[in-house]
C-alpha positions as CSV (number, residue, x, y, z in Angstrom):
1,M,0.0,0.0,0.0
2,S,2.9,2.4,0.7
3,M,4.5,1.6,-2.6
4,Y,1.3,2.2,-4.5
5,K,0.7,5.6,-2.9
6,N,4.2,7.0,-3.0
7,F,6.2,5.6,-5.9
8,D,6.0,7.7,-9.1
9,D,4.6,6.1,-12.3
10,E,8.0,4.8,-13.6
11,S,9.0,3.2,-10.3
12,L,5.6,1.7,-9.7
13,A,5.4,0.1,-13.1
14,K,8.9,-1.5,-12.5
15,A,8.6,-2.6,-8.9
16,F,5.0,-3.4,-8.2
17,P,4.6,-6.8,-10.0
18,A,7.9,-8.0,-8.5
19,A,6.9,-6.8,-5.1
20,M,3.8,-8.9,-5.1
21,A,5.8,-12.0,-6.2
22,L,8.4,-11.3,-3.5
23,A,5.6,-11.0,-0.9
24,I,4.6,-14.5,-1.5
25,R,8.2,-15.7,-1.4
26,R,8.7,-13.9,1.9
27,A,5.7,-15.6,3.6
28,I,6.8,-19.0,2.4
29,A,10.4,-18.4,3.4
30,R,9.4,-17.2,6.9
31,T,7.5,-20.4,7.6
32,G,10.1,-22.7,6.2
33,T,7.4,-24.2,3.9
34,D,8.0,-24.8,0.3
35,A,6.3,-26.5,-2.6
36,S,7.8,-29.9,-2.0
37,V,6.3,-30.0,1.5
38,L,2.8,-28.9,0.3
39,D,2.9,-31.2,-2.8
40,L,-0.7,-30.1,-3.7
41,Q,-1.7,-32.2,-6.7
42,R,-4.9,-33.6,-8.1
43,S,-5.4,-37.2,-7.5
44,P,-4.7,-39.2,-10.7
45,G,-8.2,-40.6,-11.1
46,G,-10.5,-37.9,-9.8
47,D,-11.2,-34.4,-8.8
48,E,-10.5,-34.6,-5.1
49,V,-7.5,-32.7,-3.8
50,E,-5.4,-33.9,-0.9
51,M,-5.9,-31.8,2.2
52,V,-2.6,-30.6,3.8
53,E,-2.2,-28.5,6.9
54,V,0.0,-25.4,6.4
55,E,1.1,-22.7,8.8
56,K,-1.1,-19.6,8.9
57,M,1.9,-17.4,8.2
58,S,2.4,-18.9,4.8
59,L,-0.9,-17.4,3.7
60,S,-0.3,-13.9,5.2
61,S,0.9,-12.4,1.9
62,A,-2.1,-13.7,0.0
63,Y,-4.5,-12.1,2.5
64,A,-2.4,-8.9,2.4
65,I,-2.8,-8.7,-1.4
66,D,-6.5,-9.3,-1.0
67,Y,-6.7,-6.6,1.6
68,F,-4.9,-4.2,-0.8
69,V,-7.5,-5.0,-3.5
70,D,-10.4,-4.3,-1.1
71,N,-8.9,-0.8,-0.3
72,L,-7.8,0.1,-3.8
73,S,-10.3,2.9,-4.4
74,T,-9.3,4.7,-1.2
75,L,-5.6,4.1,-2.0
76,A,-6.1,5.4,-5.6
77,A,-7.4,8.7,-4.2
78,D,-4.5,9.0,-1.8
79,R,-2.1,8.3,-4.6
80,S,-3.6,10.9,-6.9
81,R,-3.3,13.6,-4.1
82,L,0.3,12.7,-3.2
83,Q,1.5,12.5,-6.8
84,S,0.0,15.9,-7.6
85,L,2.2,17.4,-4.9
86,R,5.5,16.0,-6.2
87,R,8.3,18.3,-7.2
88,R,11.0,15.6,-7.7
89,S,11.0,12.2,-9.4
90,D,12.0,9.0,-7.5
91,R,15.2,9.1,-9.5
92,D,16.1,12.4,-7.9
93,L,15.4,10.9,-4.4
94,F,17.2,7.6,-4.7
95,P,20.7,9.1,-4.2
96,L,19.6,10.1,-0.7
97,F,19.3,6.4,0.3
98,R,22.3,4.4,1.2
99,N,20.9,1.5,-0.9
100,A,17.4,1.8,-2.3
101,L,17.4,-1.9,-3.2
102,E,18.7,-3.4,0.1
103,P,16.8,-6.6,0.9
104,A,14.7,-6.5,4.1
105,Y,15.3,-10.2,5.1
106,G,18.2,-12.5,5.0
107,M,16.6,-15.9,4.3
108,P,18.6,-17.5,1.4
109,S,15.5,-18.4,-0.6
110,Y,14.2,-14.8,-0.2
111,L,17.5,-13.3,-1.2
112,A,17.7,-15.4,-4.3
113,A,14.2,-14.5,-5.3
114,H,14.9,-10.8,-4.6
115,D,17.9,-10.8,-6.9
116,E,16.2,-12.7,-9.7
117,L,13.2,-10.4,-9.7
118,V,15.4,-7.3,-9.7
119,D,17.1,-8.6,-12.8
120,A,14.0,-10.0,-14.5
121,F,12.0,-6.7,-14.2
122,G,14.9,-4.4,-14.9
123,I,14.4,-2.7,-11.5
124,G,18.1,-2.0,-10.9
125,Q,18.3,0.5,-13.8
126,N,15.6,2.6,-12.1
127,F,16.2,2.2,-8.4
128,V,20.0,2.1,-8.3
129,A,21.3,5.6,-8.6
130,K,24.9,4.5,-8.6
131,H,26.1,3.2,-12.0
132,R,29.3,1.9,-13.4
133,V,30.5,4.7,-15.7
134,L,33.5,4.3,-18.1
135,V,35.1,7.4,-19.5
136,V,37.4,6.8,-22.5
137,T,39.9,9.2,-24.1
138,G,42.5,8.7,-26.8
139,E,44.7,11.3,-25.2
140,P,47.4,10.6,-22.6
141,L,46.6,11.4,-18.9
142,L,49.8,12.9,-17.8
143,A,51.0,15.9,-15.8
144,R,50.8,17.7,-19.2
145,M,47.4,17.3,-20.7
146,A,45.7,18.7,-23.8
147,G,42.0,19.7,-24.1
148,P,40.4,16.3,-24.7
149,A,42.3,14.7,-21.8
150,I,41.4,17.6,-19.5
151,R,37.7,17.3,-20.5
152,A,37.7,13.5,-19.9
153,W,39.4,14.1,-16.5
154,E,36.8,16.7,-15.4
155,I,33.9,14.5,-16.6
156,A,35.2,11.6,-14.5
157,K,35.7,13.9,-11.5
158,A,32.2,15.3,-11.8
159,L,30.6,11.9,-12.0
160,A,32.7,10.1,-9.3
161,P,30.7,11.4,-6.2
162,E,27.6,9.6,-7.5
163,H,28.9,6.6,-9.5
164,D,31.7,4.0,-9.8
165,V,33.8,5.8,-12.4
166,W,36.7,4.3,-14.4
167,L,38.7,6.7,-16.6
168,V,40.7,5.0,-19.4
169,S,43.2,6.4,-21.8
170,T,44.2,4.2,-24.7
171,V,47.6,5.9,-24.9
172,G,49.1,6.4,-21.4
173,V,48.3,7.2,-17.8
174,R,50.6,8.7,-15.2
175,R,48.1,10.4,-12.9
176,E,46.2,9.1,-9.9
177,G,42.4,9.5,-10.2
178,E,40.6,11.9,-7.9
179,G,37.8,9.8,-6.5
180,F,37.9,7.5,-9.5
181,R,40.1,4.8,-11.1
182,A,42.4,5.9,-13.9
183,S,44.4,3.4,-16.1
184,R,45.6,2.7,-19.6
185,E,43.8,0.0,-21.4
186,T,44.1,-1.4,-24.9
187,G,43.0,-4.4,-26.9
188,T,41.3,-7.1,-24.8
189,S,41.7,-5.1,-21.5
190,L,39.8,-2.2,-23.2
191,V,37.1,-4.5,-24.3
192,A,36.9,-5.9,-20.8
193,A,36.5,-2.3,-19.4
194,T,33.5,-1.7,-21.8
195,E,31.9,-5.0,-20.6
196,W,32.3,-3.8,-17.0
197,A,30.4,-0.5,-17.6
198,D,26.7,0.4,-17.6
199,V,27.4,3.7,-19.3
200,I,30.3,4.5,-21.6
201,I,31.3,8.1,-22.3
202,F,33.9,8.4,-25.0
203,Q,35.9,10.5,-27.4
204,G,37.5,9.5,-30.7
205,F,38.0,6.0,-31.9
206,L,36.5,3.7,-29.2
207,L,34.1,1.9,-31.6
208,E,37.1,1.0,-33.8
209,F,38.8,-0.8,-30.8
210,A,35.6,-2.4,-29.4
211,P,33.4,-3.2,-32.4
212,K,30.9,-5.2,-30.3
213,L,29.6,-1.9,-29.0
214,H,28.0,-1.4,-32.4
215,T,25.4,-4.1,-31.7
216,N,25.2,-4.6,-27.9
217,S,22.9,-2.8,-25.5
218,K,25.4,-0.7,-23.6
219,I,24.5,2.9,-23.1
220,L,26.9,5.0,-25.1
221,V,27.5,8.8,-24.8
222,A,29.5,10.2,-27.7
223,D,31.4,13.4,-26.8
224,I,31.6,15.1,-30.1
225,Y,32.5,18.6,-28.8
226,D,35.5,18.6,-31.2
227,P,34.4,18.2,-35.0
228,I,37.6,16.3,-35.8
229,H,36.7,15.8,-39.5
230,L,36.7,19.6,-39.9
231,E,39.9,19.9,-37.9
232,Q,41.6,17.4,-40.2
233,L,41.0,19.7,-43.2
234,A,43.6,22.1,-41.7
235,Q,45.7,19.8,-39.6
236,G,46.2,17.4,-42.4
237,R,47.8,19.9,-44.8
238,D,51.3,18.7,-43.7
239,L,50.5,15.1,-44.5
240,G,50.5,15.2,-48.3
241,P,47.4,14.8,-50.5
242,E,46.9,11.1,-50.1
243,R,47.3,10.9,-46.3
244,R,45.3,14.1,-45.8
245,S,42.4,12.7,-47.9
246,M,42.5,9.4,-46.0
247,S,42.6,11.2,-42.7
248,V,39.5,13.3,-43.5
249,R,37.6,10.2,-44.8
250,K,38.5,8.2,-41.7
251,T,37.5,10.8,-39.2
252,T,34.2,11.4,-41.1
253,R,33.4,7.7,-41.1
254,V,34.3,7.4,-37.4
255,L,32.0,10.3,-36.5
256,N,29.1,8.9,-38.6
257,E,29.4,5.6,-36.8
258,Q,29.3,7.3,-33.4
259,I,26.2,9.3,-34.4
260,A,24.5,6.2,-35.7
261,R,25.1,4.3,-32.4
262,A,25.2,6.8,-29.6
263,D,22.3,7.0,-27.1
264,F,23.3,10.5,-26.1
265,M,25.7,13.1,-27.6
266,L,27.5,16.1,-26.2
267,C,28.5,19.2,-28.2
268,A,30.2,22.5,-27.2
269,S,27.9,25.3,-28.3
270,D,24.5,26.2,-29.7
271,K,26.1,26.9,-33.1
272,Q,27.9,23.6,-33.1
273,R,24.6,21.9,-32.1
274,D,23.0,23.2,-35.3
275,F,25.8,21.7,-37.2
276,W,25.5,18.3,-35.6
277,L,21.7,18.3,-36.0
278,G,22.3,18.5,-39.7
279,Q,24.6,15.5,-39.6
280,L,22.2,13.7,-37.3
281,A,19.4,14.3,-39.7
282,G,21.5,12.9,-42.6
283,Q,22.1,9.8,-40.5
284,G,18.4,9.2,-39.9
285,R,18.6,10.0,-36.2
286,V,16.2,12.9,-36.4
287,N,13.1,10.6,-36.7
288,P,9.5,10.4,-35.4
289,A,10.5,8.4,-32.3
290,V,13.1,10.9,-31.1
291,Y,10.9,13.8,-32.1
292,D,7.8,12.5,-30.3
293,E,9.8,11.9,-27.1
294,D,11.4,15.4,-27.1
295,H,10.5,18.0,-29.7
296,R,13.8,19.9,-28.9
297,L,15.9,16.7,-29.3
298,A,17.7,17.6,-26.0
299,S,17.4,14.0,-24.9
300,L,19.6,13.0,-27.8
301,L,22.0,16.0,-28.2
302,A,22.9,18.4,-25.4
303,V,25.2,21.4,-25.3
304,V,28.0,20.7,-22.8
305,P,30.8,23.3,-23.3
306,F,34.4,23.0,-22.1
307,G,34.5,24.3,-18.6
308,I,36.7,25.9,-16.0
309,P,37.4,24.7,-12.4
310,D,34.9,25.6,-9.7
311,E,37.9,26.8,-7.6
312,A,39.6,30.1,-8.2
313,P,43.2,29.8,-9.6
314,V,46.0,30.0,-7.0
315,Q,49.5,31.0,-8.0
316,K,52.2,28.9,-6.2
317,R,55.1,30.5,-8.0
318,H,55.9,33.0,-10.8
319,A,56.3,31.0,-14.0
320,I,56.8,33.9,-16.4
321,R,57.5,37.2,-14.7
322,G,61.1,37.1,-13.4
323,A,61.3,33.4,-14.2
324,I,61.8,33.6,-18.0
325,P,65.1,35.4,-18.8
326,G,64.1,38.6,-20.6
327,I,60.7,39.0,-18.9
328,G,60.8,41.3,-15.9
329,P,58.3,41.5,-13.0
330,D,56.7,44.7,-14.3
331,D,56.5,43.8,-18.0
332,K,53.1,43.6,-19.8
333,V,52.6,40.0,-20.7
334,I,50.4,38.6,-23.5
335,I,49.8,34.9,-23.2
336,W,49.0,32.5,-26.0
337,G,47.5,29.4,-24.3
338,G,48.0,26.0,-25.8
339,G,49.7,24.9,-28.9
340,I,50.2,26.5,-32.4
341,Y,48.2,24.6,-35.0
342,N,47.5,25.1,-38.7
343,W,44.1,26.7,-38.2
344,F,45.6,29.5,-35.9
345,D,47.3,32.7,-37.2
346,P,50.2,33.5,-34.9
347,L,51.9,35.3,-37.8
348,T,49.5,38.3,-37.8
349,L,49.9,38.4,-34.0
350,L,53.7,38.5,-34.3
351,R,53.6,41.4,-36.8
352,A,51.2,43.4,-34.6
353,V,53.4,42.8,-31.5
354,A,56.5,43.8,-33.4
355,R,54.9,47.2,-34.3
356,L,53.5,47.7,-30.8
357,S,56.8,46.9,-29.2
358,E,58.4,49.9,-31.0
359,R,56.2,52.2,-28.7
360,H,56.2,50.0,-25.6
361,D,59.5,48.4,-24.6
362,D,57.8,46.5,-21.7
363,L,55.7,44.4,-24.1
364,R,56.2,40.6,-24.0
365,L,54.4,37.7,-25.8
366,F,54.6,34.2,-24.3
367,F,53.5,31.0,-26.2
368,M,52.6,28.4,-23.6
369,G,53.3,25.3,-25.8
370,L,54.7,24.1,-29.0
371,K,54.7,20.3,-28.8
372,H,51.4,18.6,-28.1
373,P,51.6,16.1,-25.2
374,N,50.1,13.4,-27.4
375,P,52.9,11.9,-29.5
376,G,50.3,11.1,-32.2
377,V,49.8,14.8,-32.9
378,P,52.7,16.1,-35.0
379,R,54.2,19.6,-34.8
380,M,52.6,21.6,-37.5
381,R,54.0,23.9,-40.2
382,V,52.6,27.1,-38.8
383,A,54.5,26.5,-35.5
384,W,57.8,26.4,-37.4
385,Q,56.7,29.5,-39.5
386,A,55.9,31.4,-36.3
387,Q,59.4,30.7,-34.9
388,E,61.0,31.7,-38.1
389,L,59.1,34.9,-38.4
390,A,59.9,35.9,-34.8
391,K,63.6,35.4,-35.6
392,E,63.2,37.4,-38.8
393,L,61.6,40.3,-36.9
394,G,64.2,40.2,-34.2
395,L,61.7,39.4,-31.5
396,T,62.9,35.9,-30.2
397,D,63.9,35.9,-26.6
398,R,63.6,39.7,-26.5
399,V,59.9,40.4,-27.0
400,V,58.5,36.9,-28.0
401,F,59.2,33.7,-26.0
402,F,58.3,30.1,-27.0
403,N,57.8,27.4,-24.4
404,E,59.2,24.3,-26.3
405,G,57.3,21.8,-24.2
406,W,53.8,21.8,-22.6
407,V,52.7,23.4,-19.3
408,P,51.6,20.8,-16.7
409,Y,47.9,20.9,-16.1
410,D,48.2,21.5,-12.4
411,E,50.7,24.4,-12.9
412,R,48.9,26.4,-15.6
413,A,47.6,28.9,-13.0
414,D,51.2,29.9,-12.3
415,Y,51.5,31.0,-16.0
416,L,48.0,32.4,-16.5
417,L,48.2,34.6,-13.4
418,D,51.5,36.1,-14.6
419,A,49.7,37.4,-17.7
420,D,47.9,40.7,-18.4
421,L,46.0,39.6,-21.5
422,G,45.0,36.4,-23.3
423,V,45.1,36.2,-27.1
424,S,43.7,33.9,-29.8
425,T,44.1,34.6,-33.5
426,H,42.9,32.4,-36.3
427,F,42.0,32.3,-40.0
428,H,38.5,32.3,-41.3
429,H,37.6,28.8,-42.5
430,I,35.1,26.0,-41.7
431,E,36.9,24.8,-38.6
432,T,36.8,28.3,-37.1
433,A,33.0,28.6,-37.6
434,F,32.2,25.6,-35.4
435,S,35.2,25.6,-33.0
436,F,35.1,26.1,-29.3
437,R,38.6,27.4,-28.2
438,T,39.4,25.7,-25.0
439,R,42.4,28.0,-24.3
440,I,39.9,30.9,-23.9
441,L,38.4,29.0,-21.0
442,D,41.7,29.3,-19.2
443,Y,41.7,33.1,-19.8
444,L,38.2,33.2,-18.3
445,W,39.4,31.2,-15.3
446,A,42.2,33.7,-14.7
447,S,40.0,36.7,-15.3
448,L,42.1,37.9,-18.2
449,P,40.8,40.3,-20.8
450,I,40.8,38.7,-24.2
451,V,41.7,39.8,-27.7
452,A,40.7,37.4,-30.4
453,T,39.9,37.1,-34.1
454,E,36.1,37.4,-34.8
455,G,34.1,34.7,-36.5
456,D,33.9,31.8,-34.0
457,T,31.6,31.2,-31.0
458,F,33.8,33.0,-28.6
459,G,34.3,35.9,-30.9
460,T,30.5,36.6,-30.5
461,F,30.7,36.2,-26.7
462,I,33.7,38.6,-26.4
463,R,31.9,41.3,-28.5
464,Q,28.5,40.9,-27.0
465,C,29.5,40.5,-23.3
466,G,32.4,42.9,-23.3
467,L,35.1,40.3,-22.5
468,G,37.8,42.2,-24.4
469,R,38.1,43.0,-28.1
470,T,37.7,41.2,-31.4
471,V,39.4,42.0,-34.6
472,P,39.1,41.0,-38.3
473,A,41.2,38.1,-39.5
474,K,44.7,38.9,-40.9
475,D,44.5,42.6,-39.9
476,P,47.7,43.4,-38.0
477,A,46.8,47.1,-37.6
478,A,43.4,46.4,-36.0
479,L,45.1,43.7,-33.8
480,E,47.8,46.2,-32.7
481,R,45.1,48.7,-31.6
482,A,43.2,46.1,-29.7
483,L,46.3,44.8,-27.9
484,E,47.3,48.3,-26.9
485,E,43.9,49.2,-25.5
486,M,43.7,46.0,-23.4
487,L,47.2,46.4,-22.1
488,Y,47.5,50.1,-21.4
489,D,44.0,51.6,-21.0
490,S,43.3,50.9,-17.3
491,D,39.5,51.8,-17.5
492,A,39.0,49.5,-20.5
493,I,41.0,46.7,-18.8
494,E,39.0,46.8,-15.5
495,T,35.7,46.9,-17.4
496,A,36.7,43.8,-19.4
497,R,38.0,42.0,-16.3
498,A,34.7,42.6,-14.5
499,S,32.7,41.3,-17.5
500,V,35.0,38.2,-17.6
501,R,34.4,37.4,-14.0
502,V,30.6,37.5,-14.4
503,F,30.6,35.5,-17.7
504,A,33.0,32.9,-16.3
505,E,30.5,31.8,-13.6
506,G,28.3,30.1,-16.2
507,Y,31.3,28.0,-17.4
508,R,32.2,26.3,-14.2
509,W,32.5,22.5,-14.7
510,S,29.7,22.0,-12.2
511,A,27.5,24.1,-14.4
512,V,28.4,23.0,-17.9
513,L,28.4,19.2,-17.0
514,R,24.9,19.3,-15.5
515,P,23.1,17.7,-18.6
516,L,25.6,14.8,-18.5
517,V,25.3,14.4,-14.7
518,E,21.5,14.3,-15.0
519,F,21.7,11.8,-17.8
520,C,23.9,9.4,-15.8
521,R,21.5,9.5,-12.9
522,N,18.9,8.0,-15.2
523,P,20.7,6.6,-18.2
524,R,18.7,5.0,-21.0
525,R,18.9,3.8,-24.5
526,A,17.9,6.3,-27.2
527,V,14.3,5.7,-28.0
528,D,14.9,5.1,-31.7
529,L,17.7,2.6,-31.1
530,A,15.8,0.9,-28.3
531,N,12.9,0.5,-30.7
532,A,15.2,-0.9,-33.4
533,I,14.4,1.8,-35.9
534,T,16.7,1.2,-38.8
535,V,19.6,3.7,-39.0
536,P,21.5,3.8,-42.4
537,T,24.9,2.1,-42.4
538,I,27.6,4.5,-43.6
539,R,30.2,2.9,-45.8
540,T,33.3,4.7,-47.1
541,R,35.1,3.3,-50.1
542,R,38.6,2.2,-49.5
543,V,41.3,4.8,-50.0
544,K,44.8,4.0,-51.3
545,R,47.2,3.7,-48.5
546,P,49.9,6.4,-48.3
547,R,53.5,5.4,-49.1
548,Y,55.3,4.0,-46.1
549,N,57.9,6.3,-44.6
550,P,60.3,4.7,-42.0
551,L,61.6,8.1,-40.9
552,T,58.2,9.1,-39.7
553,D,57.9,5.8,-37.8
554,L,61.2,6.4,-36.1
555,G,60.1,9.8,-34.8
556,N,56.8,8.4,-33.6
557,A,58.5,5.5,-31.9
558,R,60.5,7.9,-29.8
559,N,57.4,9.8,-28.8
560,Y,55.4,6.6,-28.0
561,L,58.3,5.3,-25.8
562,R,58.4,8.6,-23.9
563,V,54.7,8.7,-23.2
564,G,53.7,5.1,-22.8
565,G,56.9,3.1,-22.3
566,V,57.9,-0.1,-23.9
567,R,54.5,-1.6,-23.8
568,E,53.0,1.2,-25.8
569,L,55.8,1.1,-28.3
570,V,55.3,-2.7,-28.9
571,R,51.6,-2.2,-29.3
572,R,52.1,0.5,-31.9
573,V,54.7,-1.5,-33.8
574,C,52.3,-4.5,-34.0
575,S,49.5,-2.2,-35.2
576,R,51.8,-0.7,-37.9
577,L,52.8,-4.1,-39.1
578,K,49.2,-5.1,-39.4
579,N,48.5,-2.0,-41.5
580,I,51.5,-2.7,-43.8
581,L,50.7,-6.4,-44.2
582,G,46.9,-5.9,-44.3
583,S,44.3,-6.7,-41.8
584,P,40.7,-8.0,-41.8
585,R,39.3,-4.5,-40.9
């Protein structure tokens, strides 16, 4: 009677039939009576039934159910009144219980029936708030981490208080988890990790490594905040025509397969969401079943931007001012966060800084990183061009400074808080239109005014919210004026800093990850996939393999050995041999 009045519709539908069955088992178990003792059978030749005495307790549940039926009309009125007052679902309340499915009795036959009924009626998915969540990234989890690894780390940290979380890198791990397990898994151990999980949140190429996920019933969350097929258009320019074409085709196929299989997807901005909805529609995922469940399709694709820590940054030491030879404690420091990639435009920035430094001898520009921490990401041509131009303009180690490595994740505040201004300059192309610059999140965290090229999502935010200044692409004069204002106009600087502080509050990890946290509290298969609606299979014709280059492999081998050790190097060698000799996939 208590269950009927108080459970919401979803919980009642799941639990009530099993509860009645378990009530009968409880009565039988408490009397020690079972079917073999009663042995109630019709006599072979007639209609008479053998009369057997049984304990009264064994019939208590039958009478209780009958009493429930007698009072059903009154109970129905009570239920209607109580449910009308609800403000939270049962799923919101279950985390308040130590264990919402803890058995009330310890008799072996009762416990066995309890577990069987929970499984048979799928009660565990609704009543157990704590799930086994696997987060997978293709980036190394080291002291120095790039954006995708940082995002995976913060997702795992946000989910760990409510779930059993396992963060996996397919490349390398040299960090201890913060309330969650973190390890490197590949091959069969990666497949075993996917089998352990109830919910799998992944970036990149997981479906390539664990193909059974295409057809099993695991709940998959695809983190497609980075449109890697657009990124490869620019990043692949240094690969040559054949390898570039293959790279774009491969990443497009991988993303299409993720979209076809994922139960829930994450993107980084509203503009990016419009882009992905187009691709979803082309894949057949915008269909009547999904639309009828949620006209906005938020249950299938949610905006989950890159975030910033909830805690304010704390500087433990000066990492730039007075620490880098040539940069004094009172110099004006512009910081370029992250690496230098082909879709960025550091060359226009260098020319603007060169002109501005003629009027301000205290001006300094610091690039935080040149070499990506993932050995699979090569140093790009534009990084070399930037270093060459800085030398040509006479700026190197005088006005412009390059950090050859990569700043450790836990030490980035020491660099950011030594800066006066954050900068991000890029070209106008398709990657720009749908990008979400993670480096700008670090500027927000450190309350830095921002100067950036217009044309992307953050360009709009900077202009509309007064976070700094935006400039046209490839316009050194406009960039020079914006840099000077944000470095030397105290009123403009303070206004921008105040706006940055307000704007940043909406990008705390605890805020931006809320849609994912809520999904993991009540994970479910996408309605169209659960109903087996046919989704088109995307096939890409085979592309001619690029010519084998042993010098490239030697360079990669050194990087793999540095990041993942001998085990990672051996795995990569075996994979390369399969590619050269041919493989079934």
